[in-house]
N, C-alpha and C positions, 0 to 999 in steps of 0.2 A: 503494499500500500503506499503510495506516495502522497504526501501532504502537499496542499497548494502552499505557495509563498506565504499568503495571508495566514493560513492555519498554522504554519511553521512559526511565523513570528509571533502569533499569540501564545502558542505553546511555550516558546522561549521566554516571552514576557511573564507568563503565569509561574513558570518555573523559577524565574529570577525573584519573583515576590515570594514564593514559597520558600526558598533558600534564605531569603532575608528574614522572614518570620521566624524561621528556625534558629538562625544566627542570633537574632534579638533575643529569643528565649535562652539560648545557651549562655549569652551575655550575662544573665542574671544568676547563673549557677556557679557555686564556688568549687564544684567537684568535677569540672571539666580541665583536662591537663592543658598546660601552657601551649604545647606544640599544636594542639588541635585548635585551640583559640587562635593562635598566630596564623595557622593555615587558613582557617575560615575567615579571618580579617583580610587576607590577602584576596580571597574569592570575592568577599563583598566589595572590596575596593575595584576589583576588575569589573564586576557587575555594575558598580555605580558608573564607572567611566563609560561603559557601553550604553547604559540607560540614558545618561546625560547627552551623550553625542547622538543618541537617536531620538531626541526631543522630549524624554521623560525627565527633565530636570527637576521637576517638582519633588522627586524622591531623594535628591541629594542630601538635604540636611538630615533626614531620618536616617539614611544609610551611614552618613558620616557619624552620627550619634551612636549607631550600632558598632561601628569600627572602634570608636573611643572606648565604648563599654567593654568590648572584647579585649582591649589593651589594658584594661584596669586589673 
C-alpha cells in the first residue's frame, strides 16, 4: 500500500506530535536514565526544526520547553 503525499505528511505530523507528548511526559519523570533523556532531547530538537521550517512554528515554544525539561 502506498500513501499519498498528503497522507504521508499527515502521518508524519501526527507521529511528531505523539513523540513530543511522550517526551513531555518523560521529562516529568525522575526514573528515566540521562542517556535516554539526552537522545530524546536530540530527537525533539530535530522534530522542532522540521516542524518550524514546514510552517508549524506555533509549536516551537512548547517543544523548546520540553527540551529544557529533558535537560533538567
